Structures are given as C-alpha cells and as structure tokens.
C-alpha positions in Angstrom: 123.9 99.3 157.3 123.2 101.2 160.4 125.1 101.7 163.6 128.4 99.8 163.6 129.9 101.1 166.8 129.4 103.5 169.7 131.9 105.2 172.0 131.6 107.0 175.3 134.3 109.7 175.6 135.0 112.7 177.8 135.7 116.3 176.7 138.4 118.0 178.8 139.6 121.0 176.8 143.2 120.5 177.9 143.4 117.2 176.0 143.9 119.3 172.8 147.7 120.0 172.9 147.3 123.7 171.9 145.1 124.2 175.0 146.8 121.8 177.4 150.3 123.0 176.6 151.7 119.9 178.3 149.0 119.4 181.0 147.4 116.7 178.8 150.3 114.4 179.9 148.5 114.3 183.2 145.7 112.3 181.6 147.9 110.2 179.2 145.6 107.1 179.6 142.7 109.2 178.3 144.8 110.6 175.4 145.9 107.1 174.4 142.4 105.7 174.6 141.1 108.6 172.5 143.6 107.9 169.8 142.6 104.2 169.9 138.9 105.2 169.5 139.8 107.4 166.6 141.7 104.7 164.8 138.9 102.2 165.3 136.4 104.7 163.9 138.6 105.3 160.9 138.7 101.5 160.3 134.9 101.5 159.9 135.0 104.4 157.4 131.6 105.6 158.5 129.3 107.7 156.2 128.0 109.6 159.3 129.2 110.2 162.8 126.5 111.1 165.4 127.6 113.1 168.4 125.5 113.7 171.5 126.8 116.5 173.6 125.8 118.0 177.0 127.3 121.4 175.9 125.4 121.8 172.6 122.4 124.1 172.4 119.6 122.6 174.6 116.0 122.9 175.7 114.4 121.9 178.9 111.5 120.2 177.1 113.0 119.1 173.7 116.1 118.0 172.0 118.1 120.4 169.9 119.3 119.0 166.5 121.9 120.9 164.4 120.4 121.3 160.9 122.6 123.9 159.5 124.3 122.8 156.2 127.8 123.0 157.9 128.8 122.8 161.5 131.9 124.8 162.1 134.1 125.3 165.2 137.4 126.4 166.5 139.2 126.2 169.9 140.0 129.9 170.2 138.0 130.0 173.5 140.5 127.4 174.8 143.7 129.1 173.8 144.1 127.2 170.5 142.7 129.4 167.7 144.7 127.5 165.1 142.5 124.4 165.7 139.6 124.7 163.3 137.0 122.1 162.2 134.2 122.1 159.6 131.8 119.2 158.7 128.8 118.9 156.5 125.6 118.0 158.3 123.7 114.8 157.3 120.4 116.6 156.8 118.7 113.6 155.2 119.3 111.6 158.3 118.2 114.6 160.4 114.8 114.7 158.8 114.3 111.0 159.5 115.3 111.5 163.1 112.8 114.3 163.6 110.1 112.2 162.0 110.8 109.1 164.1 111.1 111.1 167.4 107.8 112.8 166.6 106.1 109.4 166.3 107.4 108.5 169.7 106.1 111.8 171.2 109.6 113.2 171.8 110.0 116.8 170.5 113.1 117.5 168.5 113.8 121.1 167.2 116.4 122.7 165.0 115.6 126.2 166.1 118.0 126.4 169.0 121.1 126.3 166.8 120.7 129.5 164.7 124.3 129.3 163.5 125.8 128.4 166.9 129.4 127.2 166.6 130.5 123.7 167.5 130.7 123.2 171.2 133.8 121.9 172.9 132.2 118.5 173.8 131.5 117.9 170.1 134.8 119.5 168.9 137.1 117.3 171.0 136.0 113.9 169.8 135.7 115.1 166.2 139.2 116.6 166.5 140.6 113.2 167.3 138.7 111.4 164.6 139.9 114.1 162.1 143.5 113.1 162.7 142.7 109.7 161.1 139.6 110.0 158.9 137.8 112.9 157.3 135.2 111.5 154.8 132.1 111.7 156.8 129.0 113.9 157.6 127.8 114.7 161.1 124.6 114.6 163.2 124.8 116.5 166.4 122.2 116.6 169.2 122.1 118.4 172.5 120.7 116.8 175.6 117.5 118.0 177.2 115.8 118.5 180.6 113.5 115.6 179.8 113.7 112.3 181.7 116.1 109.4 181.1 113.5 107.4 179.2 113.1 110.2 176.7 116.8 110.1 176.0 116.6 106.4 175.6 113.8 106.8 173.0 115.8 109.3 171.1 118.7 106.8 171.0 116.3 104.2 169.6 115.1 106.7 166.9 118.7 107.4 166.0 119.5 103.8 165.4 116.3 103.3 163.3 117.0 106.4 161.3 120.5 105.1 160.5 119.1 101.8 159.4 116.3 103.4 157.3 118.7 105.7 155.5 121.3 102.9 155.1 124.0 104.8 156.8 127.2 103.1 157.9 127.3 105.1 161.1 129.3 105.6 164.4 127.7 107.0 167.5 129.9 109.1 169.9 128.4 109.8 173.3 130.3 112.8 174.7 130.2 113.2 178.4 132.4 113.6 181.5 131.8 111.6 184.7 131.6 113.2 188.2 133.1 116.7 188.6 133.4 116.2 192.4 136.1 113.6 192.9 138.7 115.7 194.8 138.5 118.3 197.5 141.2 120.3 195.7 139.5 119.9 192.3 137.7 122.8 190.6 134.3 121.7 191.9 135.2 120.2 195.3 134.4 116.8 196.7 131.2 114.9 197.3 131.2 111.2 198.3 128.6 110.5 195.6 131.2 111.5 193.0 133.4 108.4 193.3 130.3 106.3 193.8 128.8 107.5 190.6 132.0 106.9 188.6 132.4 103.4 190.1 128.8 102.5 189.2 128.9 103.7 185.6 132.4 102.4 184.8 131.3 99.0 186.1 128.2 99.1 183.8 130.6 99.8 180.9 132.9 96.9 181.9 129.9 94.6 182.1 128.5 95.8 178.8 125.1 96.5 180.5 124.2 99.8 179.1 120.6 99.2 179.7 121.2 99.8 183.4 122.1 103.4 182.9 118.5 104.5 182.6 117.9 103.4 186.3 120.8 105.4 187.8 119.5 107.4 190.7 118.9 111.1 189.8 119.9 112.3 193.3 123.3 110.6 193.0 123.7 112.2 189.5 123.0 115.7 191.0 125.3 115.3 193.9 128.1 113.9 191.7 127.7 116.8 189.3 128.1 114.6 186.2 127.4 115.7 182.7 127.5 112.5 180.6 124.8 110.1 181.8 122.0 111.2 179.5 124.4 111.2 176.5 125.4 107.6 177.5 121.7 106.7 177.8 121.1 107.8 174.3 123.8 105.4 173.1 122.3 102.7 175.2 119.0 103.2 173.4 120.7 103.2 170.0 122.4 99.8 170.8 119.2 98.1 172.1 118.7 94.8 170.3 122.0 95.1 168.4 124.6 92.4 169.4 127.7 94.2 170.5 130.9 93.8 172.5 131.8 96.4 175.2 134.9 97.4 177.0 136.2 100.1 179.3 139.4 101.4 177.6 140.4 103.7 180.4 139.2 105.7 183.4 141.0 108.4 185.4 140.3 111.5 187.3 143.5 113.2 188.5 142.2 116.7 188.2 139.0 116.0 190.1 136.8 115.2 187.1 136.2 111.6 185.9 137.2 110.8 182.4 136.0 107.4 181.0 136.6 106.0 177.5 134.5 103.0 176.6 133.9 101.1 173.3 130.8 99.2 172.2 131.3 97.6 168.8 128.7 95.7 166.9 129.3 92.3 165.3 127.4 89.1 164.6 129.5 87.2 167.1 128.8 89.4 170.1 
C-alpha cells in the first residue's frame, strides 16, 4: 500500500468541452493524454487521490490543506455551470500529513480553506478521472511561498502518510509550464519560457525528477511557470520508490506549455 503512481498534468480551462466549445481541439494531444492518464488511474482503483495545485488557497509561509468533509466545485466561472464535482476528503490521511510535516518543521494549515470551492487546477484533473472512476476520496494541497526543498519535504511526508495509513493512492501534480512561449500569447514571450519547458520536459523524459529541485529560480520567474513546485512535491513523494517515467505529450500552441507525464511504480522499474 502507498503511492502507486504519480502524474504531472496541466490545467487549461478550455480543455473542458463546455468551456472550450471546440477550442480544445487545438490541444488534442493534451486531451488524448489526459484521457490516457484517467484510464490508468482507474485501473489502479485508488482509495485516495492526492492533488497538489498552484491555484488552491495558499500561504507565503505554510501549506494549505483542505480539511473540509467534502470538497465541491463547478465550472460556472469558465462558462460550464453544468459541470459539477463533489468528493469526500480523506481526513484521516490529512491528520497524518499534518503530523509528519510538523515533525519535519514544515507548517501545514487547514485554516485557509474556510469552505473555498474546488479551484480549476484541481477540478480539471478530477473531472477527467471522474469520467472513468469515482470510488475515491481526495487530499488537496496548495503550494506555498516556501523554498523548493520545503515542497520536496511535503512530498516525502505525503508518501509516508499514504504508507502509514495503508492507502492505495495516486498523486496528481497539477501545473502548467511556461506562460511565455509566444509573442502573440496572452502573456507575451520571454526566451526563458521555451528554455524552461525544454529543461523540465527533458527531466520528465529521463525520469530524473530529483533534478527539479535545482531548477534556477530566476529562470522560473522569467518563464512565468506555475507547475514546478507541484512537480517537486511529486518528486519528493516518489523518492526511493522504484518507478518508470514517461512524457506522454507536450504542446503549447496558445503560448502556455502543457505537459502530461506519467510516473508509475512497480517492482521492475
């Protein structure tokens, strides 16, 4: 028991058909990879799915953990009010996570949530999973303003908590790559954008997630990425666990990089 697989996924709102209204066809490789990830997750039949999200409630000096009994959300903000999700939170696992993080000197708080709805970076991956599998609880954490090493420590604590509580669990690290890939994109162009995406996708291809913690902070800022710390948390969770890794797809036709990668644990890795 414990973590059985981890996935890095993006969160473009238009990937939900009711929002995209046909525009999602412009990122068909990402759509196809997302469905593949969801099918793989369903094959594991996890008890719990952990999602780390850069758009969840957050603190500068702590990690925000959703500890409401239910986490609810809809896509009304994104022109698809008919899309509604609701999942029970794994509060037993939450308590263990808080305890383990405290021992590592990394603060985790549940106070930030206060009934906040599911953010879109959590909603989108769970929407895809929900098409194939529903019998699971969730753990959702926001990122923080703390350093990369703190995110790595939280990832380690997540893995240990899953093992301690004997959860068959999947980890979804939600995050986009650079938002500055094209001059005509919504955020403009910076040469560090393509450099960042090339670096991180190569790390995914090589299955060397431990290298993520050393990615230059200046490059990250110039590239305007939002996923690195989420990916670092997954890297921490997979430390010491034999796993295979593969980059399923990468594209950025709208000026924002979308990478989908799979890291699946097995004794033969």
